[in-house]
C-alpha positions as CSV (number, residue, x, y, z in Angstrom):
1,M,-14.7,5.8,-4.8
2,Y,-12.8,8.2,-2.6
3,K,-11.4,5.4,-0.4
4,F,-8.5,4.6,-2.7
5,I,-7.3,8.2,-2.6
6,K,-7.7,8.5,1.1
7,L,-7.4,5.0,1.1
8,F,-8.1,1.8,2.3
9,F,-11.3,1.4,4.3
10,S,-11.8,0.9,8.1
11,A,-14.3,-1.9,8.2
12,T,-16.8,-2.3,11.1
13,I,-16.1,-5.8,12.5
14,L,-18.0,-7.8,15.0
15,L,-15.6,-9.7,17.2
16,L,-17.0,-12.9,18.6
17,L,-16.0,-12.4,22.3
18,S,-17.1,-14.6,25.2
19,N,-18.8,-12.4,27.7
20,T,-17.8,-8.8,27.1
21,F,-21.2,-7.8,25.7
22,A,-22.6,-8.0,29.1
23,Y,-21.5,-4.4,29.6
24,A,-22.8,-1.2,27.9
25,D,-20.4,-0.2,25.2
26,R,-20.7,3.6,25.3
27,L,-17.5,4.0,23.3
28,S,-18.9,2.1,20.3
29,D,-22.1,4.1,20.5
30,A,-20.1,7.4,20.6
31,I,-18.1,6.5,17.5
32,Q,-21.3,5.7,15.6
33,S,-23.2,8.8,16.9
34,E,-20.4,11.1,15.6
35,A,-20.6,9.3,12.2
36,C,-16.9,8.2,12.4
37,G,-17.4,4.5,12.3
38,D,-16.7,4.2,8.6
39,S,-16.0,7.7,7.2
40,D,-13.4,9.5,5.3
41,S,-14.8,13.0,6.0
42,D,-12.5,15.8,7.1
43,A,-14.0,15.5,10.6
44,C,-13.1,11.8,10.9
45,G,-10.1,11.3,8.6
46,G,-6.6,12.3,9.5
47,E,-4.3,12.1,12.5
48,C,-5.5,11.4,16.0
49,T,-5.0,13.6,19.0
50,Q,-1.4,13.0,20.3
51,T,1.6,14.5,22.0
52,N,5.1,13.7,20.9
53,N,3.8,10.9,18.6
54,V,2.0,9.3,21.5
55,I,-1.7,8.9,20.7
56,T,-4.0,10.1,23.5
57,I,-6.6,7.6,24.9
58,A,-9.5,9.6,26.2
59,T,-10.3,9.0,29.9
60,A,-13.6,10.7,30.5
61,G,-17.2,10.8,29.2
62,N,-18.6,8.7,26.4
63,D,-15.2,8.9,24.6
64,D,-13.5,7.1,27.6
65,G,-11.1,4.5,26.2
66,G,-11.2,5.9,22.6
67,V,-9.1,8.0,20.3
68,T,-10.2,11.4,18.9
69,D,-9.5,13.3,15.7
70,A,-6.8,15.9,16.1
71,D,-8.8,18.5,14.2
72,S,-12.4,17.9,15.0
73,G,-12.2,16.2,18.4
74,N,-14.6,13.5,17.1
75,V,-14.1,10.0,18.6
76,K,-13.3,7.5,15.9
77,D,-12.0,4.0,15.2
78,S,-8.9,4.8,13.0
79,C,-6.0,7.1,12.9
80,N,-4.3,8.2,9.6
81,E,-0.6,8.5,10.6
82,K,2.8,8.5,8.9
83,P,4.1,4.9,8.7
84,D,7.6,4.1,10.0
85,Q,8.3,2.3,6.7
86,Y,6.3,1.8,3.5
87,R,7.5,-0.7,0.9
88,I,6.3,-0.5,-2.7
89,T,7.3,-2.4,-5.8
90,F,7.2,-0.3,-9.0
91,Y,7.0,-1.7,-12.5
92,K,6.4,1.4,-14.7
93,A,6.2,5.2,-14.3
94,G,5.8,8.0,-16.8
95,V,4.4,11.4,-17.8
96,C,1.8,11.8,-20.5
97,K,0.4,14.5,-22.7
98,A,-3.2,13.2,-23.0
99,D,-5.5,11.5,-20.6
100,I,-4.5,7.9,-19.8
101,F,-7.5,7.0,-17.5
102,D,-10.5,5.3,-19.2
103,P,-12.7,3.7,-16.5
104,T,-14.2,1.2,-19.0
105,A,-11.2,0.3,-21.1
106,T,-9.9,-3.3,-21.1
107,S,-6.5,-2.1,-22.2
108,N,-4.5,0.7,-20.6
109,P,-1.6,1.6,-22.9
110,T,1.0,4.1,-21.7
111,V,3.1,4.2,-24.8
112,A,4.8,6.9,-27.0
113,P,4.1,9.4,-28.4
114,N,1.5,10.1,-25.7
115,C,3.6,9.0,-22.8
116,Y,7.3,9.2,-21.9
117,N,8.0,6.2,-19.7
118,F,11.0,7.2,-17.6
119,F,10.9,3.9,-15.6
120,V,10.2,0.4,-16.8
121,D,11.2,-2.8,-14.9
122,E,9.4,-6.0,-15.7
123,A,10.8,-7.7,-12.6
124,G,9.8,-4.8,-10.4
125,K,11.9,-2.4,-8.3
126,T,11.2,-2.2,-4.6
127,I,11.6,1.1,-2.7
128,I,11.2,1.6,1.0
129,L,9.9,5.0,2.1
130,S,10.9,5.8,5.8
131,H,9.5,8.4,8.1
132,D,11.7,9.8,10.9
133,A,9.3,10.7,13.7
134,G,11.9,12.9,15.3
135,T,12.6,15.1,12.3
136,G,9.5,14.5,10.3
137,K,11.6,13.8,7.2
138,I,10.7,11.2,4.6
139,T,13.6,9.3,3.0
140,Q,13.8,6.5,0.5
141,N,16.4,3.7,0.4
142,R,17.1,4.2,-3.3
143,S,16.0,6.2,-6.3
144,L,13.3,4.9,-8.7
145,V,15.4,6.3,-11.6
146,T,19.1,6.8,-11.7
147,G,20.5,9.4,-14.1
148,A,18.7,12.2,-15.8
149,F,15.1,12.3,-17.2
150,N,15.6,13.0,-20.9
151,L,12.1,14.1,-21.6
152,Q,10.8,15.2,-25.0
153,L,10.1,18.9,-24.9
154,G,6.5,19.9,-24.4
155,T,3.6,20.0,-21.9
156,Y,2.6,17.1,-19.8
157,D,-0.8,17.1,-18.1
158,Y,-0.7,13.6,-16.6
159,A,1.6,11.2,-14.8
160,Y,1.2,7.6,-13.6
161,V,2.9,4.7,-11.8
162,I,2.1,1.0,-11.9
163,T,2.9,-0.8,-8.7
164,D,2.3,-4.3,-7.2
165,N,-1.1,-4.6,-5.5
166,H,0.7,-6.0,-2.5
167,L,1.5,-3.0,-0.4
168,E,3.7,-3.4,2.8
169,V,3.8,-1.3,5.9
170,K,6.0,-1.6,9.0
171,H,4.8,0.5,11.9
172,E,5.0,0.9,15.7
173,Q,2.5,3.1,17.5
174,T,2.5,4.1,21.2
175,F,-0.6,5.2,23.1
176,S,-1.1,7.0,26.4
177,E,-2.9,3.9,27.8
178,A,-2.6,0.1,27.3
179,M,-4.1,-1.4,24.1
180,Q,-5.1,-4.9,23.2
181,G,-3.7,-6.9,20.3
182,Y,-2.6,-10.2,18.7
183,S,-2.1,-13.3,20.9
184,A,-1.6,-17.0,20.4
185,G,-3.0,-17.6,23.8
186,A,-6.3,-17.1,25.7
187,S,-5.8,-13.4,26.4
188,Y,-5.0,-10.5,24.2
189,S,-1.5,-9.1,24.2
190,S,-1.5,-5.8,26.1
191,G,0.6,-2.7,26.5
192,P,1.0,0.9,25.5
193,T,2.8,0.2,22.2
194,C,1.4,-1.9,19.3
195,W,3.4,-3.0,16.2
196,T,2.9,-4.7,12.9
197,N,3.5,-8.5,13.1
198,G,3.6,-9.9,9.5
199,V,-0.1,-10.7,9.1
200,V,-1.6,-10.5,5.5
201,T,-4.9,-8.7,5.0
202,T,-7.0,-7.5,2.1
203,Y,-8.6,-4.3,1.1
204,T,-12.1,-5.7,1.3
205,N,-11.5,-7.9,4.4
206,A,-12.0,-11.0,2.3
207,T,-10.0,-14.1,3.5
208,N,-10.1,-16.3,0.4
209,A,-7.1,-17.2,-1.6
210,Q,-5.2,-14.3,-3.2
211,R,-2.4,-14.0,-5.7
212,G,0.6,-15.6,-3.9
213,H,-1.3,-16.5,-0.8
214,S,-3.6,-19.4,0.3
215,A,-6.8,-18.8,2.2
216,D,-5.0,-19.9,5.4
217,D,-2.5,-17.0,4.9
218,V,-5.0,-14.2,4.6
219,K,-6.5,-12.9,7.8
220,S,-9.6,-10.9,8.6
221,F,-7.9,-9.0,11.4
222,G,-10.0,-10.4,14.2
223,D,-13.1,-11.6,12.4
224,D,-11.9,-15.2,11.8
225,G,-14.2,-16.7,14.4
226,G,-12.9,-14.2,16.9
227,A,-9.4,-15.5,16.7
228,K,-6.9,-13.3,18.4
229,T,-4.2,-14.9,16.2
230,S,-5.7,-13.0,13.1
231,L,-5.1,-9.6,14.6
232,A,-2.5,-7.7,12.6
233,M,-1.0,-5.7,15.5
234,T,0.7,-7.1,18.6
235,C,0.7,-4.9,21.8
236,G,3.1,-4.8,24.7
237,A,5.8,-2.8,26.5
238,T,7.5,-0.2,24.3
239,N,10.9,-1.7,24.7
240,A,9.5,-5.1,23.5
241,A,8.3,-3.8,20.1
242,S,9.7,-5.7,17.2
243,P,7.7,-4.6,14.1
244,V,7.9,-6.4,10.8
245,F,6.2,-5.7,7.5
246,N,2.5,-6.4,7.2
247,T,1.0,-6.9,3.7
248,E,-2.2,-5.3,2.5
249,I,-3.5,-6.9,-0.8
250,I,-5.6,-4.5,-2.8
251,E,-7.6,-7.1,-4.6
252,N,-10.9,-5.4,-5.3
253,M,-12.1,-1.8,-5.6
254,A,-15.8,-2.6,-4.9
255,E,-17.2,-0.6,-2.1
256,E,-19.7,-3.4,-1.3
257,P,-17.9,-6.5,-2.4
258,G,-20.2,-9.0,-0.8
259,V,-19.0,-12.3,0.6
260,E,-15.4,-13.2,-0.4
261,N,-15.3,-10.9,-3.4
262,A,-18.6,-12.0,-4.9
263,T,-18.8,-8.6,-6.5
264,F,-15.6,-7.3,-8.3
265,L,-14.8,-3.8,-9.5
266,A,-11.4,-2.9,-11.0
267,R,-11.6,0.9,-10.6
268,T,-12.1,3.4,-7.9
269,G,-14.6,5.5,-9.8
270,S,-15.4,7.0,-13.2
271,T,-13.4,10.2,-12.8
272,Y,-10.3,11.6,-11.2
273,Q,-10.8,12.4,-7.5
274,S,-9.2,14.8,-5.0
275,I,-5.9,13.9,-3.3
276,P,-5.8,15.2,0.3
277,G,-3.3,18.0,0.6
278,S,-2.8,18.5,-3.1
279,S,-4.5,20.4,-5.9
280,D,-3.8,17.4,-8.3
281,T,-6.4,14.6,-8.7
282,A,-5.9,10.9,-9.1
283,A,-7.7,7.6,-9.9
284,G,-7.0,3.9,-9.5
285,K,-7.5,0.7,-11.4
286,L,-6.5,-2.9,-10.9
287,L,-4.5,-4.5,-13.8
288,R,-3.3,-8.0,-14.6
289,N,0.5,-8.6,-14.4
290,D,1.0,-7.6,-18.0
291,D,0.8,-4.0,-16.8
292,I,-1.8,-3.2,-19.5
293,T,-5.0,-5.3,-19.2
294,T,-7.7,-4.5,-16.7
295,A,-8.3,-7.2,-14.2
296,E,-11.7,-8.9,-14.3
297,T,-11.5,-10.9,-11.0
298,H,-9.8,-10.4,-7.7
299,L,-7.5,-13.4,-8.6
300,E,-6.3,-11.6,-11.7
301,A,-5.5,-8.4,-9.9
302,A,-1.8,-8.0,-9.7
303,R,-1.0,-4.3,-10.3
304,I,-2.3,-0.9,-9.3
305,F,-2.5,1.6,-12.1
306,Y,-2.3,5.0,-10.4
307,P,-2.8,7.9,-12.9
308,I,-2.6,11.6,-11.8
309,K,-4.0,14.7,-13.4
310,F,-1.9,17.7,-12.7
311,A,-3.6,20.9,-11.6
312,T,-0.7,22.8,-13.2
313,P,0.8,21.1,-16.3
314,L,4.5,20.3,-16.4
315,V,6.2,22.3,-19.1
316,I,9.5,20.7,-20.2
317,G,12.0,23.0,-21.9
318,P,15.6,22.5,-23.0
319,K,17.0,23.3,-19.6
320,T,14.2,21.9,-17.4
321,K,15.2,19.6,-14.5
322,L,12.4,17.2,-13.4
323,E,12.3,15.7,-10.0
324,M,9.9,13.1,-8.6
325,S,9.4,12.6,-4.8
326,F,7.0,10.6,-2.6
327,G,5.0,11.5,0.5
328,V,3.5,9.2,3.1
329,S,1.5,11.6,5.3
330,G,-1.5,9.7,6.5
331,S,-0.4,6.6,4.5
332,V,-1.0,4.2,7.3
333,S,-4.5,3.7,8.8
334,V,-4.2,2.4,12.4
335,D,-7.5,0.7,12.9
336,F,-9.4,-0.3,16.0
337,Q,-12.5,-2.0,17.3
338,T,-14.1,-1.7,20.7
339,D,-14.2,-4.9,22.7
340,G,-17.8,-4.4,24.0
341,S,-16.7,-2.9,27.3
342,N,-15.2,0.5,26.3
343,N,-11.7,-0.8,25.5
344,L,-9.9,-0.6,22.1
345,I,-8.5,-3.6,20.3
346,S,-5.7,-2.7,17.8
347,L,-6.7,-4.5,14.6
348,K,-4.3,-3.5,11.9
349,A,-2.1,-0.9,10.2
350,G,-3.6,-0.7,6.7
351,A,-1.7,0.7,3.7
352,D,-3.2,3.9,2.5
353,P,-1.9,5.5,-0.7
354,F,1.4,7.3,-1.0
355,T,1.5,10.6,-2.9
356,M,3.8,11.6,-5.7
357,K,5.1,15.1,-6.5
358,F,6.6,16.1,-9.8
359,T,8.6,19.4,-9.8
360,A,10.0,21.0,-12.9
361,S,12.7,23.7,-12.6
362,E,15.1,25.5,-14.8
363,N,18.8,24.6,-14.4
C-alpha cells in the first residue's frame, strides 16, 4: 500500500451539518471530478499553490474556495507540506547486509551478523525535527546517536528504524482567505491561520480505544456526530496562533479497515515501494512493543518497523564515515473537507512519513 510511503490517507468525511446542504457544493464536485478526493497520484499529492508559505485559496470558477496542487493545478482536499515540528520516538536503528522485510513473518529479527544495530534504547529516544520556513532548513534537537558508528567492514544493502506508532506533529498554516476549524461553541473558529490543537486521531479514522488512549480521547476529526470539538485544527487570526503537538496513531495498515478496525493488516504491502524524491524503496509493518513480533490486532500495535532498501549499497571501509540524516518534505498532510457551500473546513494535520538518508564518505 503506497499510503504509508506517501503516507497517511486523506479520508472522505461526511460532516453532519444543519442546513448547509441546501446549496450546490461545486467545490466538492470539482475535487471529485479531478480525481483528487482520495489520491496519492503525482497530480494530486504534494504541496499546494502558495506564495511565501501562504496557501492560495482559489476565488473563481468551480475551484472557488478550494486549494490547488502546485504542480498540476488540480483542486484537491489536502496539501503535503513541511511540518513546523515533527516528534518521533525511536527504539532501534541499524544497517543490514541481507533483506530484513518479510511481509508474512511473525518475528522480525534485526540481529548480528546480518545487522549492525547502531542505536538501541528500550525506553525510547524522542527527537524533534524542525523546519524553518524562512531558510528551508531542517534541524533536529539532538542526535539519535552520539559518537562514531563503528561498523563492521562490508556492504550494506538495507537499513531500518523502529519507532513508536504514535507520531506527533506541530504545525501552523496560513491561507489567503479565512478557513474554518475547531470550536467548543455553536460556530466554527475562523481566520486565515489554522494550527494544531492537541487532538488525537488515527490512521484509519477509527475512534475506538487505542494503546494509551480511551475511546473518548480519540477523535474522528469532524465525523463524531458533526462535533466541531473533534476537529484537529483551530483557525483564527495569525497573531492568535498557539500550536501544540497533535498525535496520529498508526494503528492499522488496512486500506479498507471497516468499522472501528474490524479488518486489521499489519503491513503496507508485500514488497518494497517507492519513496517520493528518492531512488531508495521502503516498506512498513506494525510490531508489538517487544520490537520483534508482528502485531495481530490494532490494540497490539505499538511500533512501526520501517525498513529501507538502498538503490546504491553502502560500502563501509576502514576510513568510511557514515552519516544519517532525516527529511520531512511533505511529512504533514493538511487535510480539508468542504462544508456543503463551497467553503473549506480545516480538519487535521496528519503525520506523513519522514525520510532517512545514509551517506558514506571517506575521511
